[in-house]
C-alpha positions as CSV (number, residue, x, y, z in Angstrom):
1,M,-44.7,17.1,-40.2
2,A,-45.1,16.1,-43.9
3,D,-43.8,12.7,-42.9
4,L,-46.3,12.3,-40.1
5,H,-49.2,13.5,-42.4
6,L,-48.2,11.0,-45.0
7,Q,-47.9,8.3,-42.4
8,D,-51.4,9.0,-41.0
9,K,-52.9,9.1,-44.5
10,A,-51.4,5.8,-45.5
11,L,-52.5,4.1,-42.3
12,A,-56.0,5.6,-42.5
13,G,-56.6,4.4,-46.1
14,V,-58.2,1.2,-45.1
15,A,-61.1,1.6,-47.6
16,R,-58.9,1.2,-50.6
17,R,-58.0,-2.5,-50.3
18,R,-56.5,-4.8,-52.9
19,F,-58.4,-8.0,-54.1
20,D,-56.7,-11.1,-52.6
21,P,-57.8,-14.3,-54.5
22,W,-56.4,-16.5,-51.8
23,L,-58.7,-15.0,-49.2
24,A,-61.7,-15.1,-51.6
25,G,-61.1,-18.8,-52.2
26,A,-60.8,-19.5,-48.5
27,A,-64.2,-17.8,-47.9
28,I,-66.0,-19.7,-50.7
29,F,-64.7,-23.1,-49.5
30,F,-65.6,-22.2,-45.9
31,L,-69.2,-21.4,-46.9
32,A,-69.4,-24.6,-48.9
33,A,-68.2,-26.6,-45.9
34,A,-70.8,-25.0,-43.7
35,G,-73.5,-25.8,-46.2
36,F,-72.5,-29.4,-46.5
37,S,-72.5,-29.8,-42.8
38,A,-76.0,-28.3,-42.6
39,A,-77.4,-30.7,-45.2
40,P,-78.5,-33.4,-42.7
41,A,-80.4,-30.8,-40.7
42,L,-82.2,-29.5,-43.9
43,K,-83.1,-33.0,-44.9
44,A,-84.6,-33.8,-41.5
45,G,-86.4,-30.5,-41.5
46,P,-86.6,-27.8,-39.0
47,A,-89.5,-29.4,-37.2
48,T,-87.3,-31.6,-35.1
49,L,-85.4,-30.0,-32.1
50,A,-82.1,-31.6,-33.0
51,G,-82.2,-30.4,-36.6
52,L,-83.1,-26.9,-35.4
53,L,-80.1,-26.8,-33.0
54,L,-77.7,-28.1,-35.6
55,L,-78.8,-25.3,-38.1
56,L,-78.3,-22.6,-35.5
57,G,-74.8,-23.9,-34.6
58,V,-73.7,-24.1,-38.3
59,A,-75.0,-20.6,-38.9
60,G,-73.0,-19.2,-35.9
61,V,-69.8,-20.9,-37.0
62,A,-70.2,-19.5,-40.5
63,V,-70.7,-15.9,-39.3
64,L,-67.6,-16.1,-37.0
65,G,-65.5,-17.7,-39.7
66,L,-66.4,-14.9,-42.2
67,L,-65.5,-12.2,-39.5
68,A,-62.1,-13.9,-38.9
69,I,-61.3,-14.0,-42.6
70,R,-62.3,-10.4,-43.0
71,G,-60.0,-9.4,-40.0
72,T,-57.1,-11.3,-41.5
73,A,-57.6,-9.5,-44.8
74,A,-57.6,-6.2,-43.0
75,S,-54.5,-7.0,-40.9
76,G,-52.6,-8.1,-44.0
77,D,-53.7,-4.9,-45.8
78,D,-52.5,-2.8,-42.8
79,S,-49.1,-4.5,-42.9
80,D,-48.9,-4.0,-46.6
81,Q,-49.7,-0.3,-46.2
82,A,-47.0,0.1,-43.5
83,E,-44.4,-1.7,-45.5
84,T,-45.3,0.4,-48.5
85,F,-45.0,3.5,-46.4
86,I,-41.4,2.8,-45.1
87,V,-40.3,1.8,-48.6
88,A,-41.4,5.2,-49.8
89,L,-39.3,7.0,-47.1
90,S,-35.9,8.4,-48.1
91,E,-34.2,8.1,-44.7
92,P,-33.4,4.8,-43.1
93,A,-36.6,3.3,-41.7
94,S,-37.8,0.0,-40.3
95,L,-40.7,-1.7,-38.6
96,A,-39.6,-3.4,-35.3
97,A,-41.2,-5.6,-32.7
98,P,-40.9,-4.6,-29.0
99,D,-38.3,-7.2,-28.4
100,G,-36.0,-5.7,-31.1
101,R,-36.7,-7.9,-34.1
102,V,-36.7,-6.1,-37.4
103,L,-40.0,-7.0,-39.2
104,A,-39.4,-4.9,-42.3
105,A,-36.9,-2.2,-43.5
106,N,-36.3,-0.1,-46.5
107,A,-33.2,0.0,-48.7
108,A,-31.6,2.9,-46.9
109,W,-31.9,1.0,-43.6
110,R,-30.4,-2.1,-45.0
111,A,-27.5,-0.1,-46.6
112,L,-26.7,1.4,-43.2
113,M,-27.4,-1.5,-40.8
114,G,-26.7,-4.4,-43.1
115,S,-28.8,-7.6,-43.2
116,Q,-29.1,-8.1,-39.4
117,R,-32.6,-9.0,-38.3
118,R,-32.4,-7.4,-34.8
119,L,-31.7,-3.9,-33.5
120,P,-28.2,-3.3,-32.0
121,K,-27.8,-4.1,-28.3
122,G,-25.4,-2.9,-25.7
123,A,-24.0,0.6,-25.5
124,A,-24.8,1.3,-29.2
125,G,-28.6,0.7,-28.8
126,A,-29.3,1.3,-25.2
127,D,-30.8,4.7,-25.8
128,L,-32.9,3.4,-28.7
129,F,-34.5,0.7,-26.5
130,A,-35.4,3.4,-23.9
131,A,-37.1,5.4,-26.6
132,M,-39.0,2.3,-27.8
133,I,-40.4,1.9,-24.3
134,Q,-41.7,5.5,-24.3
135,A,-43.2,5.0,-27.8
136,R,-45.2,2.0,-26.6
137,N,-46.9,4.3,-24.1
138,G,-48.2,6.4,-26.9
139,Q,-45.5,9.0,-27.0
140,M,-43.4,10.3,-29.9
141,A,-39.9,9.4,-28.6
142,E,-36.3,10.0,-29.7
143,G,-33.2,8.2,-28.9
144,A,-29.6,7.8,-30.1
145,L,-28.3,5.0,-32.2
146,R,-24.6,4.6,-33.4
147,A,-24.2,2.9,-36.7
148,A,-21.3,2.8,-39.2
149,E,-19.2,4.9,-36.7
150,V,-21.8,7.7,-37.0
151,D,-24.3,8.9,-34.3
152,H,-28.0,9.0,-35.5
153,V,-31.1,10.4,-33.9
154,A,-33.8,7.7,-34.0
155,K,-37.5,8.8,-34.0
156,V,-39.8,6.0,-32.7
157,S,-43.6,5.9,-33.0
158,S,-46.1,3.2,-32.3
159,L,-48.2,1.4,-34.9
160,P,-51.3,-0.9,-34.6
161,G,-50.5,-4.4,-33.6
162,G,-47.7,-3.4,-31.2
163,R,-45.2,-2.7,-34.0
164,L,-42.8,0.3,-33.8
165,L,-41.8,2.6,-36.7
166,I,-38.1,3.7,-36.4
167,R,-36.7,6.4,-38.6
168,L,-33.0,7.5,-38.5
169,S,-31.4,10.9,-39.2
170,A,-27.7,11.5,-38.9
171,V,-26.5,14.0,-36.2
172,A,-25.5,17.2,-37.9
173,K,-21.9,18.4,-37.1
174,P,-21.0,22.1,-36.9
175,D,-19.1,23.6,-39.9
176,P,-15.4,23.9,-39.0
177,V,-14.9,27.0,-41.2
178,V,-15.0,29.9,-38.7
179,E,-15.0,32.7,-41.4
180,T,-18.6,32.0,-42.4
181,L,-21.3,34.1,-40.8
182,A,-23.9,31.3,-41.2
183,P,-24.8,29.6,-38.0
184,A,-23.2,26.2,-37.4
185,P,-25.6,23.3,-38.1
186,V,-26.9,21.8,-34.9
187,A,-28.5,18.4,-34.3
188,E,-32.3,18.5,-34.4
189,R,-32.3,17.5,-30.7
190,A,-29.0,16.9,-28.8
191,A,-29.0,15.0,-25.5
192,P,-29.4,17.4,-22.7
193,P,-26.5,17.9,-20.1
194,P,-27.0,15.9,-16.9
195,N,-28.6,17.7,-14.0
196,S,-27.7,15.3,-11.3
197,L,-25.5,12.3,-10.5
198,D,-26.8,8.9,-11.4
199,A,-27.9,6.5,-8.7
200,F,-24.6,4.6,-8.7
201,A,-22.5,7.7,-8.2
202,G,-24.8,9.1,-5.6
203,A,-24.6,6.0,-3.4
204,S,-21.0,5.1,-4.1
205,P,-18.5,4.8,-1.2
206,F,-16.0,7.1,-3.0
207,G,-16.5,10.8,-3.6
208,A,-18.4,12.0,-6.7
209,A,-19.5,15.5,-7.8
210,L,-21.3,17.0,-10.9
211,L,-19.5,20.2,-12.1
212,E,-21.2,22.9,-14.2
213,G,-18.3,23.5,-16.6
214,L,-15.4,21.8,-18.4
215,E,-12.7,23.5,-16.3
216,P,-12.6,21.3,-13.2
217,F,-10.9,23.7,-10.7
218,K,-13.0,26.8,-11.8
219,S,-16.4,25.1,-12.0
220,R,-18.9,25.1,-9.3
221,V,-20.3,21.9,-7.7
222,L,-23.9,21.2,-8.8
223,E,-24.3,18.1,-6.7
224,A,-22.0,16.1,-4.4
225,N,-22.6,12.7,-3.0
226,P,-22.4,12.1,0.8
227,A,-19.0,10.4,0.5
228,L,-17.4,13.5,-1.1
229,T,-19.1,15.8,1.5
230,T,-17.6,13.7,4.3
231,M,-14.2,13.6,2.7
232,T,-13.8,17.3,1.6
233,G,-16.8,19.2,3.1
234,A,-18.1,19.9,-0.4
235,K,-21.5,21.6,-0.7
236,T,-23.6,22.7,-3.7
237,G,-22.3,25.9,-5.2
238,V,-18.7,25.9,-4.0
239,V,-15.9,26.1,-6.5
240,F,-14.4,22.6,-6.9
241,G,-10.8,23.9,-6.9
242,D,-11.3,25.2,-3.3
243,L,-11.6,21.6,-2.1
244,I,-8.0,20.9,-3.3
245,D,-4.8,22.0,-1.7
246,A,-3.2,24.9,-3.7
247,A,0.1,23.2,-4.4
248,S,-1.4,19.9,-5.7
249,R,-4.1,21.8,-7.6
250,A,-1.4,23.7,-9.5
251,D,0.4,20.5,-10.3
252,T,-2.8,18.8,-11.5
253,E,-3.6,21.8,-13.7
254,T,-0.2,21.5,-15.3
255,R,-0.8,17.8,-16.0
256,L,-4.2,18.6,-17.5
257,A,-2.7,21.3,-19.7
258,E,-0.1,18.8,-20.9
259,G,-2.8,16.3,-21.8
260,R,-1.7,13.6,-19.3
261,A,-4.2,11.0,-18.3
262,G,-5.5,10.5,-14.8
263,P,-5.8,9.7,-12.1
264,Y,-4.4,12.8,-10.6
265,E,-2.9,12.7,-7.0
266,V,-4.2,15.6,-5.0
267,R,-4.1,16.7,-1.3
268,L,-7.3,17.9,0.3
269,A,-7.5,21.6,1.4
270,R,-9.5,20.4,4.5
271,D,-6.5,18.3,5.7
272,A,-3.3,18.4,3.7
273,T,-2.3,15.0,5.1
274,R,-5.2,13.3,3.3
275,I,-4.4,12.2,-0.2
276,A,-6.9,11.3,-2.9
277,H,-6.9,10.1,-6.5
278,L,-9.0,12.4,-8.8
279,Y,-10.7,11.1,-11.9
280,L,-12.5,13.4,-14.4
281,Y,-15.2,12.3,-16.8
282,R,-16.8,14.5,-19.5
283,A,-20.6,14.3,-19.8
284,E,-22.3,16.6,-22.4
285,G,-20.7,19.9,-21.5
286,R,-20.2,19.1,-17.9
287,L,-17.7,17.2,-15.8
288,V,-18.2,14.4,-13.3
289,A,-15.3,14.3,-10.7
290,Y,-14.6,11.1,-8.7
291,M,-12.3,11.2,-5.7
292,I,-11.0,8.1,-3.9
293,D,-9.2,8.5,-0.6
294,V,-5.9,6.7,-0.8
295,S,-4.3,8.2,2.4
296,E,-4.0,4.8,4.2
297,Q,-2.6,3.2,1.0
298,K,0.0,6.0,0.7
299,Q,0.9,5.7,4.4
300,I,1.6,1.9,4.0
301,E,3.7,2.7,0.9
302,L,5.7,5.3,2.8
303,Q,6.2,2.9,5.7
304,L,7.4,0.2,3.3
305,A,9.7,2.5,1.5
306,Q,11.0,3.8,4.8
307,A,11.6,0.3,6.1
308,Q,13.4,-0.7,2.9
309,K,15.5,2.5,3.1
310,M,16.4,1.9,6.7
311,Q,17.3,-1.7,6.0
312,A,19.6,-0.7,3.1
313,I,21.3,2.0,5.2
314,G,21.6,-0.5,8.1
315,Q,23.4,-3.0,5.9
316,L,25.7,-0.3,4.6
317,A,26.4,1.0,8.1
318,G,27.0,-2.6,9.4
319,G,29.5,-3.3,6.6
320,V,31.3,0.0,7.2
321,A,31.4,-0.6,10.9
322,H,32.8,-4.1,10.4
323,D,35.7,-2.8,8.2
324,F,36.3,0.1,10.5
325,N,36.5,-2.2,13.5
326,N,39.3,-4.1,11.8
327,L,41.2,-0.9,11.3
328,L,40.5,0.2,14.9
329,T,41.7,-3.1,16.2
330,A,45.0,-2.8,14.4
331,I,45.4,0.8,15.7
332,Q,44.7,-0.1,19.3
333,L,46.9,-3.2,19.3
334,R,49.7,-1.1,17.8
335,L,49.1,1.6,20.4
336,D,49.3,-1.0,23.2
337,E,52.6,-2.1,21.8
338,L,53.9,1.5,21.7
339,L,52.6,2.3,25.2
340,H,54.4,-0.7,26.5
341,R,57.6,0.7,25.1
342,H,56.9,4.3,26.2
343,P,55.4,4.0,29.7
344,V,54.2,6.9,32.0
345,G,56.9,9.5,32.2
346,D,58.2,9.0,28.7
347,P,57.9,12.2,26.5
348,S,55.8,10.2,23.9
349,Y,53.3,8.8,26.4
350,E,51.0,11.9,26.4
351,G,50.7,11.9,22.6
352,L,50.1,8.2,22.5
353,N,47.5,8.4,25.2
354,E,45.6,11.1,23.3
355,I,45.6,8.8,20.2
356,R,44.2,6.0,22.4
357,Q,41.4,8.3,23.6
358,T,40.5,9.2,20.1
359,G,40.4,5.5,19.2
360,V,38.0,4.9,22.1
361,R,35.7,7.7,20.7
362,A,35.9,6.1,17.3
363,A,35.0,2.7,18.8
364,D,32.0,4.3,20.4
365,L,30.9,5.7,17.0
366,V,31.2,2.2,15.5
367,R,29.1,0.8,18.3
368,K,26.4,3.3,17.5
369,L,26.5,2.3,13.8
370,L,26.3,-1.4,14.8
371,A,23.3,-0.5,17.1
372,F,21.6,1.2,14.2
373,S,22.2,-1.7,11.9
374,R,21.0,-4.1,14.6
375,K,24.4,-6.0,14.5
376,Q,25.7,-5.0,17.9
377,T,26.4,-7.8,20.4
378,V,23.4,-8.1,22.7
379,Q,23.3,-9.4,26.2
380,R,19.7,-9.9,27.0
381,E,18.4,-10.0,30.5
382,V,15.0,-9.8,32.2
383,L,14.4,-6.2,33.4
384,D,11.7,-4.6,35.5
385,L,10.6,-1.6,33.5
386,G,10.0,0.6,36.6
387,E,13.3,-0.3,38.3
388,L,15.2,0.3,35.0
389,I,14.0,3.9,34.7
390,S,14.1,4.7,38.4
391,E,17.7,3.6,38.7
392,F,18.6,5.6,35.6
393,E,16.7,8.7,36.7
394,V,19.5,10.1,38.8
395,L,21.9,10.2,35.8
396,L,19.3,11.7,33.6
397,R,18.7,14.6,35.9
398,R,22.4,15.4,35.8
399,L,22.3,15.3,32.0
400,L,19.3,17.6,31.6
401,R,20.7,20.5,33.7
402,E,18.9,22.9,35.9
403,D,16.9,24.8,33.3
404,V,15.1,21.6,32.1
405,K,12.7,19.9,34.5
406,L,12.4,16.1,34.4
407,I,9.0,14.6,35.2
408,T,8.7,10.8,35.5
409,D,5.3,9.1,35.5
410,Y,5.4,5.4,36.5
411,G,2.3,3.4,35.5
412,R,0.7,0.6,37.5
413,D,1.5,-3.1,37.1
414,L,4.6,-2.4,35.0
415,P,5.7,-5.5,33.1
416,Q,9.1,-7.1,32.7
417,V,11.0,-7.0,29.4
418,R,13.9,-9.0,28.0
419,A,16.5,-6.7,26.6
420,D,20.0,-5.5,26.8
421,K,20.1,-3.1,29.9
422,S,22.9,-0.9,28.7
423,Q,21.3,-0.6,25.2
424,L,17.9,0.3,26.6
425,E,19.5,2.9,28.9
426,T,21.3,4.4,25.9
427,A,18.1,4.6,23.9
428,V,16.2,6.5,26.7
429,M,19.2,8.7,27.4
430,N,19.5,9.7,23.7
431,L,15.8,10.6,23.6
432,A,16.0,12.6,26.8
433,V,19.1,14.5,25.6
434,N,17.4,15.3,22.3
435,A,14.3,16.6,24.1
436,R,16.6,18.7,26.4
437,D,18.3,20.2,23.3
438,A,15.0,21.0,21.6
439,V,13.4,22.9,24.6
440,R,16.6,24.8,25.4
441,A,17.1,25.9,21.8
442,A,13.5,27.0,21.5
443,K,12.9,28.8,24.8
444,G,15.9,28.4,27.0
445,G,14.4,25.6,29.0
446,G,11.3,23.5,29.4
447,V,9.9,20.2,30.6
448,V,11.0,16.6,29.6
449,R,8.6,13.9,30.7
450,I,9.3,10.1,30.8
451,R,6.2,7.9,31.1
452,T,6.1,4.1,31.5
453,A,3.0,1.9,31.4
454,R,1.6,-1.5,30.5
455,L,-0.7,-1.2,27.5
456,N,-3.3,-3.6,26.1
457,R,-3.7,-4.1,22.4
458,D,-6.2,-1.4,21.8
459,E,-4.3,1.2,23.7
460,A,-1.1,0.3,21.9
461,I,-2.8,0.7,18.5
462,Q,-4.3,4.0,19.5
463,L,-0.8,5.3,20.5
464,G,0.9,4.3,17.3
465,F,1.7,0.6,17.3
466,P,-0.5,-0.8,14.5
467,A,0.9,-4.4,14.7
468,A,0.2,-4.8,18.4
469,D,-1.2,-8.3,19.2
470,G,-1.3,-8.2,23.0
471,D,0.0,-6.4,26.0
472,C,3.2,-4.5,25.6
473,A,5.6,-2.4,27.7
474,F,5.5,1.3,26.9
475,I,8.2,4.0,27.4
476,E,7.4,7.6,26.2
477,V,9.9,10.5,26.2
478,S,8.1,13.8,25.4
479,D,8.9,17.5,25.7
480,D,7.0,20.8,25.4
481,G,9.4,22.2,22.7
482,P,8.6,23.4,19.2
483,G,7.9,19.9,17.7
484,I,9.4,18.4,14.6
485,P,8.7,20.0,11.2
486,P,6.8,17.7,8.8
487,D,9.5,18.0,6.1
488,V,12.1,16.6,8.6
489,M,9.9,13.8,10.1
490,G,10.8,11.2,7.4
491,K,14.6,11.7,8.0
492,I,15.0,11.8,11.8
493,F,16.1,8.1,12.0
494,D,18.6,8.4,9.1
495,P,22.3,8.0,10.2
496,F,24.2,11.3,10.4
497,F,21.1,13.4,9.8
498,T,20.9,16.3,12.3
499,T,19.3,19.7,12.6
500,K,21.8,20.9,15.2
501,P,24.6,23.3,14.3
502,V,27.9,22.0,13.0
503,G,29.9,20.4,15.7
504,E,26.9,19.8,18.0
505,G,26.0,16.2,17.4
506,T,26.9,13.3,15.2
507,G,23.4,12.6,13.9
508,L,23.5,9.1,15.3
509,G,21.4,9.6,18.4
510,L,18.0,8.7,17.0
511,A,19.5,6.2,14.5
512,T,21.0,4.4,17.5
513,V,17.6,4.4,19.3
514,Y,15.9,3.0,16.2
515,G,18.4,0.1,15.9
516,I,18.2,-0.7,19.6
517,V,14.4,-0.8,19.6
518,K,14.3,-3.0,16.5
519,Q,17.0,-5.3,17.9
520,S,14.9,-5.6,21.0
521,D,11.9,-6.8,18.9
522,G,10.1,-3.5,19.6
523,W,8.5,-0.6,17.7
524,I,9.1,3.1,17.9
525,H,6.6,5.8,16.9
526,V,6.9,9.6,16.8
527,H,4.0,11.9,17.5
528,S,4.6,15.5,16.8
529,R,2.8,18.6,15.7
530,P,4.5,22.0,15.2
531,G,4.3,24.1,18.4
532,E,3.1,21.2,20.5
533,G,6.3,19.3,21.3
534,A,7.3,15.8,20.3
535,A,6.8,12.4,21.9
536,F,8.9,9.4,21.1
537,R,7.0,6.2,22.0
538,I,8.8,2.9,22.5
539,F,6.8,-0.4,22.5
540,L,8.5,-3.5,23.8
541,P,7.1,-7.1,24.1
542,V,6.2,-8.1,27.6
543,Y,8.3,-11.0,28.9
544,D,6.3,-13.8,30.5
545,A,8.6,-16.4,32.0
546,P,7.6,-20.0,31.3
547,V,6.1,-22.0,34.1
548,G,8.7,-23.2,36.5
549,V,11.4,-20.8,35.3
550,V,10.6,-18.1,37.8
551,A,11.1,-20.4,40.8
552,A,14.3,-21.8,39.2
553,Q,15.6,-18.3,38.6
554,A,14.9,-17.4,42.2
555,A,16.6,-20.5,43.6
556,A,19.6,-20.3,41.3
557,A,22.5,-18.2,42.5
558,E,24.0,-15.5,40.3
559,P,26.7,-17.2,38.1
560,V,30.2,-16.4,39.1
561,K,32.0,-14.6,36.5
562,P,35.7,-15.6,35.9
563,R,38.1,-13.1,37.6
564,A,40.2,-11.1,35.3
565,A,43.7,-12.4,35.4
566,R,46.4,-10.1,36.9
567,D,49.3,-11.9,35.3
568,L,48.7,-11.8,31.6
569,S,51.5,-14.2,30.7
570,G,50.9,-17.8,29.9
571,A,51.9,-20.8,27.9
572,G,50.1,-22.8,25.1
573,R,49.9,-23.2,21.4
574,I,47.3,-20.9,19.7
575,L,46.1,-21.0,16.1
576,F,45.3,-17.4,15.2
577,V,43.1,-17.0,12.0
578,E,42.5,-13.5,10.7
579,D,42.4,-12.2,7.1
580,E,43.3,-8.6,8.1
581,D,47.1,-8.7,8.1
582,A,47.6,-5.7,10.4
583,V,45.4,-7.2,13.1
584,R,46.8,-10.7,12.8
585,S,50.5,-9.8,12.9
586,V,50.3,-7.3,15.8
587,A,48.1,-9.6,17.9
588,A,50.3,-12.6,17.3
589,R,53.4,-10.6,18.2
590,L,51.9,-9.3,21.4
591,L,50.7,-12.8,22.4
592,R,54.2,-14.2,21.7
593,A,55.6,-11.5,24.0
594,R,53.4,-12.9,26.8
595,G,54.8,-16.4,26.4
596,Y,52.4,-18.1,23.9
597,E,53.3,-20.0,20.8
598,V,51.2,-18.5,18.0
599,L,50.5,-20.2,14.6
600,E,49.2,-17.6,12.1
601,A,46.8,-18.3,9.2
602,A,45.5,-15.7,6.7
603,D,42.3,-17.6,5.8
604,G,40.3,-20.7,6.5
605,E,42.0,-23.0,4.0
606,E,45.5,-22.2,5.4
607,A,44.2,-22.7,9.0
608,L,42.7,-26.1,8.1
609,L,46.1,-27.3,6.8
610,I,47.9,-26.0,9.9
611,A,45.3,-27.7,12.2
612,E,45.8,-31.0,10.3
613,E,49.6,-30.7,10.6
614,H,49.4,-30.0,14.4
615,A,46.5,-32.2,15.1
616,G,46.0,-32.8,18.9
617,T,48.6,-30.2,19.9
618,I,46.6,-26.9,19.5
619,D,45.4,-25.5,22.9
620,L,43.2,-22.7,21.6
621,L,41.7,-21.5,18.3
622,I,41.1,-17.8,17.8
623,S,39.4,-17.0,14.5
624,D,37.7,-14.2,12.7
625,V,34.1,-15.0,11.6
626,I,33.8,-13.4,8.2
627,M,36.6,-14.4,5.9
628,P,37.0,-15.0,2.2
629,G,36.6,-18.7,1.3
630,I,36.0,-20.8,4.4
631,D,34.4,-18.6,7.2
632,G,35.0,-19.1,10.9
633,P,32.0,-21.4,11.8
634,T,32.7,-23.7,8.8
635,L,36.4,-23.8,9.7
636,L,35.5,-25.0,13.2
637,K,33.3,-27.8,11.9
638,K,35.9,-29.0,9.5
639,A,38.8,-28.7,12.0
640,R,37.1,-30.1,15.1
641,G,38.6,-33.5,14.5
642,Y,42.1,-32.0,14.7
643,L,41.3,-29.7,17.6
644,G,39.8,-32.2,20.0
645,T,38.3,-30.5,23.0
646,A,40.3,-27.3,22.6
647,P,38.3,-24.1,23.3
648,V,37.5,-21.8,20.5
649,M,37.2,-18.0,20.6
650,F,35.6,-16.0,17.7
651,I,36.4,-12.3,17.2
652,S,34.3,-10.2,14.9
653,G,33.0,-6.7,14.2
654,Y,29.5,-8.2,13.7
655,A,27.2,-9.3,16.5
656,E,27.3,-12.8,17.9
657,A,23.7,-13.3,16.9
658,E,24.6,-13.0,13.2
659,F,26.3,-16.4,13.2
660,S,25.2,-18.1,16.4
661,D,22.8,-20.3,14.5
662,L,25.8,-21.8,12.6
663,L,27.3,-23.1,15.8
664,E,24.5,-25.5,16.9
665,G,26.0,-28.5,18.7
666,E,29.3,-26.9,19.4
667,T,30.7,-26.5,22.9
668,G,33.5,-24.5,24.4
669,V,32.9,-21.5,22.0
670,T,33.2,-17.9,23.2
671,F,32.9,-14.6,21.4
672,L,35.0,-11.4,21.7
673,P,33.7,-8.3,19.8
674,K,36.0,-6.0,17.9
675,P,37.7,-3.6,18.4
676,I,39.9,-5.3,21.0
677,D,43.0,-4.3,22.9
678,I,45.8,-6.5,24.0
679,K,44.8,-6.4,27.6
680,T,41.3,-7.7,26.9
681,L,42.6,-10.3,24.5
682,A,45.3,-11.6,26.8
683,E,42.8,-11.8,29.7
684,R,40.3,-13.8,27.7
685,V,43.1,-16.1,26.3
686,K,44.3,-16.9,29.8
687,Q,40.8,-17.5,31.1
688,Q,40.0,-19.9,28.3
689,L,43.2,-21.9,28.7
690,Q,42.7,-22.1,32.5
691,A,39.1,-23.2,32.1
692,A,40.2,-25.9,29.6
């Protein structure tokens, strides 16, 4: 108050003015100029009208000039008084223009702010400029100014002429010594805590809430924007922690206690499947919480991770299956040789036959692995979706038993699909058997429903196919069982994963379905909620035959398949290329026993030398596809000049599609998938030689 009184006294002392010789001289010279300009009028006399008017004009100009000089003297004196006043102040003080120019400052101000001629801008001076606006309206205003890494309280008052007086005082900090009984020093006036969200947070598309305390999960919500209300159901007065799922809330509290920076990933109590990123901002004794819904982003990340995992597992399964196929081929060929020596009636026949049956089961397991890894040999054909399921329905009813009811629902205008019939039947059968086991284990029986339909793009997206770009064929196998637990959902397509008891399932049923659907260029989606059953939905592309192909297909007769040869003996020179010694040696020996001359090669380089040595005399080339060094297709291209028009048969544990693009332009090439037995091999050899 003493400062304000001193300020008023200094500004009111207009009467005590200093003598300014420059202003006095200006007044004297102005009066002399006015007198000299009036001389002609005085000489002419006031009797004439012109002289009278000239005298009146000169007198008016003289009076106005004297008033202007007097006002200038008063203004300069006011400025001198204000500058004298701020120089006398002990705290940092300055005179400033409304645009932020510093007109005058005392020594304390210059020591603190330096020689800069403008007030600080940006975050450091934003609050000060707001106080200056209030002061121009005649109010005594306060604002914050940060200078020399110290926060100051700036008191702003208005002066005549539009100038502003600014005085600074440092913000007092509380005494850190807790033993003293004296109250901690407090700033003269601290910034009040916010009572509402700012306009940006209130209208933002992400959630925002103002909390009353500094403990986020124990504080109540003072205000929530519409986005947070829609996301979490937040209302004024609720505890913010009640909006967060208990498990993720505990995890976030642990991270906060450890001092870890955000954002914090939380699940919403309203819907635990929704995931949000939580950001916390401290604002003058209160917290502002921001929540951004990242559920869709997390879903995309999970889908990408799942796809990468399934691809990696598929590559591993395909590699294992390929190597296992080589072993099975060697076992089966050796069994064929032993069974030829020990026919029916021999004491050893029964044991050898059991080994053979076990090998067949192992070969079926390998086929499932190849189906999952999408490396199984595919024989695509155009299938009518309705006919496929209706023909297969009889077998399905036998599989499901009497205590499980099968309901089929055929939609209208069912499309055609281009896929492997046996594979598609296997996929539907596996899903139906899984549904049967689920309802029988839960309640001793139930209902399994198979539904087929043609879906447009919007319907497919709604049912779980996000990448649909047109009509698609739809197969759904559902049940009324207990559903799939959420913690199991991400593993159901993994090979060898099963929830069945030990000895009841290999864990390859759904993995096989996944591989078949992917190999058919389709999509599979699972919809399940605990207690409401599960629905597996298969989406396949609709096959639209090109113009003219339908008529051609109708006119063309079904191709005649070559009859299996009854007499498996023959004659001819065969070049047999296989890097697996057990397979090559046994197959070559069995083919020689049936009358063929067999040239053996352990790799592509050796086979190329043999082909060159026997150029023009080789009747058939049998080669593995994947070999160290030169692979099968490369060997064929290099040896074609020595083979002439001789047919070529590739054998491999991988699918034909894996290398078919390497055989462009080649004719007379066939494929035989592993594992193989001697009967199948001898039949195919004889067919190829007869056709040649």
